[in-house]
C-alpha positions in Angstrom: 44.1 28.6 27.8 43.9 24.8 28.4 43.6 22.7 25.2 41.7 19.5 25.4 42.6 16.7 22.9 39.4 14.7 23.5 35.9 16.2 24.1 34.9 17.2 27.4 32.0 15.7 29.2 30.9 18.9 30.9 31.0 22.5 29.9 27.3 23.2 29.1 26.5 26.6 27.6 23.9 28.8 29.1 21.3 29.6 26.4 20.0 33.3 26.3 17.0 34.4 24.2 17.8 37.3 21.7 17.0 39.7 24.5 19.9 38.3 26.6 17.6 36.5 29.2 17.7 32.8 29.9 15.1 30.8 27.9 14.2 29.2 31.3 15.4 29.6 34.8 14.1 26.2 36.1 15.3 24.0 34.6 18.0 26.4 33.6 18.4 26.7 29.8 21.5 24.8 29.3 22.9 23.0 26.1 25.6 20.4 26.1 28.7 21.7 24.6 28.1 19.7 21.4 25.0 21.2 20.7 26.4 24.9 21.5 29.3 24.2 19.1 26.9 23.1 16.3 24.6 26.1 16.7 27.8 28.4 16.6 28.9 26.7 13.4 25.3 27.0 11.9 25.4 30.7 12.8 22.1 30.3 14.8 23.8 31.9 18.0 26.1 34.5 19.2 28.8 33.5 21.4 28.8 35.8 24.5 31.3 34.3 26.7 33.8 31.3 26.5 35.3 28.7 28.6 39.0 28.3 28.8 38.8 25.0 27.0 39.4 24.3 23.2 38.0 21.4 21.1 39.6 20.4 17.9 38.6 18.6 14.8 41.0 17.9 11.9 40.1 21.0 10.1 39.4 23.5 13.0 39.9 24.5 16.6 37.3 26.2 18.8 37.0 27.6 22.1 34.1 26.2 24.0 31.1 28.8 24.6 29.8 29.2 28.0 27.1 31.6 27.2 25.3 31.8 23.8 22.5 34.1 22.6 19.9 33.1 20.1 19.9 35.2 17.0 16.1 35.0 16.7 13.9 35.8 19.6 11.8 32.9 20.9 8.5 34.0 22.2 7.9 33.1 25.9 4.4 34.3 26.1 2.7 30.8 25.6 0.7 29.2 28.4 2.6 26.9 30.5 1.9 23.2 30.5 -0.4 21.7 33.2 2.2 19.3 34.7 3.0 18.0 38.2 6.3 19.7 38.1 4.9 23.0 37.1 2.3 22.8 39.8 5.2 22.1 42.3 7.1 25.0 40.9 4.2 27.2 41.0 3.6 26.2 44.9 7.4 26.7 45.7 8.0 23.0 46.1 6.2 23.1 49.4 2.8 21.7 50.8 0.3 24.1 50.7 -1.3 22.9 53.9 1.8 22.7 56.1 4.8 24.1 54.2 6.8 20.9 54.2 8.8 20.0 51.1 9.2 16.2 51.4 7.0 13.5 49.9 5.1 15.9 47.6 2.2 14.9 45.6 -0.8 16.9 44.5 -4.3 17.3 46.0 -7.6 18.3 44.5 -8.8 21.3 46.7 -12.3 20.4 45.8 -12.3 16.6 45.8 -13.4 14.9 42.5 -15.9 13.1 44.8 -17.5 16.6 45.2 -17.2 17.5 41.4 -13.6 18.9 41.7 -11.7 19.1 38.5 -8.1 18.6 37.6 -7.1 22.1 36.7 -4.7 24.7 37.8 -7.4 26.4 39.9 -8.1 23.2 41.8 -4.9 21.5 42.4 -2.1 22.3 45.0 1.3 20.6 46.1 0.6 18.5 49.3 2.9 16.4 51.2 1.6 12.8 51.7 0.6 13.2 55.4 -1.5 16.2 54.7 -3.0 14.7 51.6 -4.0 11.7 53.8 -5.5 13.8 56.5 -7.5 16.0 54.2 -8.8 12.9 52.4 -11.8 13.4 50.3 -12.8 16.5 52.2 -12.6 20.3 51.4 -10.1 22.1 53.2 -12.7 23.8 55.3 -14.3 20.5 56.2 -10.8 19.1 57.3 -9.9 22.5 59.1 -6.8 22.7 56.8 -6.5 26.2 55.3 -4.6 26.6 52.1 -1.5 28.8 52.4 -2.0 30.3 48.8 -5.1 29.8 46.7 -4.2 27.8 43.4 -4.2 29.8 40.3 -3.2 29.5 36.5 0.2 31.0 36.3 1.6 32.5 33.2 5.0 31.7 31.7 6.6 34.9 33.4 5.2 33.7 36.8 6.8 30.3 36.5 10.0 31.9 35.3 10.2 34.1 38.4 9.3 31.2 40.6 12.1 29.3 39.0 14.5 31.8 39.8 14.2 31.0 43.5 15.6 27.5 42.8 19.1 27.9 41.3 21.0 24.9 40.1 23.7 23.3 42.3 26.3 24.5 39.8 26.5 27.8 38.2 29.6 28.9 36.1 31.0 32.2 37.0 30.4 33.4 33.4 26.7 32.9 33.7 25.9 35.0 36.8 25.6 38.4 35.0 23.0 36.9 32.8 20.9 35.0 35.4 20.7 37.7 38.1 21.2 41.0 36.2 18.2 42.6 37.8 18.9 42.2 41.5 19.7 44.9 43.8 23.4 45.5 44.3 24.8 46.0 47.7 26.3 49.5 48.4 
């Protein structure tokens, strides 16, 4: 075990709900090591897995947690916020007209000039060029069919969408808790 004499800058802890599922997949529910240590000290979490790193204070020494689980379940059934990020997540970070994933913005399917509102059911992710081409027309008028009709997602649907976009860094100790329900190869 490696002992660190000064606090590390990395070593985030994966935060699981009391049912041992991540609080969120995208962004991945991570706490800085300082928050994780504080939560352990306050007995708000159970330590599930540890790093091979230790931090010390004058009165104690603690191995850094890499996976922690909340002791009290946090209800995940609330409606997701209507944000640009969540629209992009729902739409898989791809233009709903051409499929590109660069220069994303959002588009009113029924333009505001035609009475369209800014709601889950009328907004889709669109790349800049498609948004300009469509302009103030409906998809039918612009002859630009939508790949998937917009809808109001629930929290579970956004969590599932987020699982398709893993972060660039995954610690080995996190994998069993992130992808526990995937089909195993024979």
